[in-house]
C-alpha positions, 0 to 999 in steps of 0.5 A: 119599454122597460124602465132600463132603457136609456131613450127618453119618451118622446112626450118629454121632448115635445113638452120641452120644445113648446116650453122653449118656444113660450118662453122665447117672446117673453125673453124677446119682449125683456130684450127690447125692453133692456136696449137702450133707445135714444130719441130727439127729446132725450138728446136735447135734454142731454144737451141741455143738461151740459150746457147749464153745467158749463154756465154754473162752472162759468159763473162760479169762476166769474164769482170767485174772481168778483171776490178777489178784491173783496178778500184782498188785504188793504196793502194789497188793495193798495198796490194795486191801486197805485199800479193803475194809476202809473199805467193811467199816467203813462197812457195820459203822457202817450195822448200827450206825445201823440197830440205833440206829433199830430200838432208837428205834423200839421204845421209841417203840412201847413208849412210845406203847402205854404213853401210849395205856394211859395215856389209856384210864385217864385216860378212865375216871377221867374217866368215874367221877368225872364230869369227862367227857361220855359216849355210848353205849347205855343207857335214859332214865327219866322220873318224873313227879311230879303230886302232888309225892309224890316225895322225895329217897330215892326218887330216891338208890334209882333212882340205886343201883339203876342202879349195882348194874344195871351203869349206867356213867354216870347224869345226874339232870337237869342234874346229872352223878352221881358217887360222892358224889352226895346227895340232900336234901328241901328246901322248893322240891323236892328237891336233889341235889349242891346244886341244885334239881331240878323234876319231871319228873325225868330219868334218863340212865344209859349200860349195858346197856339191858336189864339196867337195864330189868329190875332197875328194874322187879322186883316191889317194885323201885325203880318200884313204889316211886315209883309207890306214891308217886303218880309215874308211871314211863317206862323208854325202851332207846336205842341212844345216850343222851347225857350231857353234863353234867359235874362240876367237877373 
């Protein structure tokens, strides 16, 4: 091979390839060392650094706020104290207003309860006196007298028997029975509280239906007495009896 031949020696090419192959593992090792690696320990450490920094910042701000009053002038402190005093007084005034409102509500509640109790008593007295209409469970008793044998005493006995059996309100035909109701015989029939009653005599009584019906039907009782006078008696328990007749106050 002449010195002027442009081609290189094949042995030189082989030498360069061997050198390159030898350098490749070394370069790979260097790159592996330079590649960043993150482990759990490093992540936790970084997070702790962030938390510590945040805590330091908060402490610094808190320290600055705590030192505000220490570095404030006397007139500023006096103004701050005066403002706090005014706020405290307003709060005490609000508390007093709330306490007065609470007391008024309690008085109203007691007054309302007393008023409700007074209304209940007035209603009860009105029912007993016969000055108020009434409605409730009870019975209807009809006494038919085709022979005209029923007398005032028989009707009075029926009223008294109903009262003894727990009747709270009683109406006989159009007459509202009261504590002083009376029956008398007259030429035109029977009078109750000055008003003439004509057969059939209808009793409307509010109370326990079963108790009143049982009391009226006992052997030798009112029903038997009226039947002996020639009357026929029917008793009908009702879930709702309306007594509309009232007495003059």
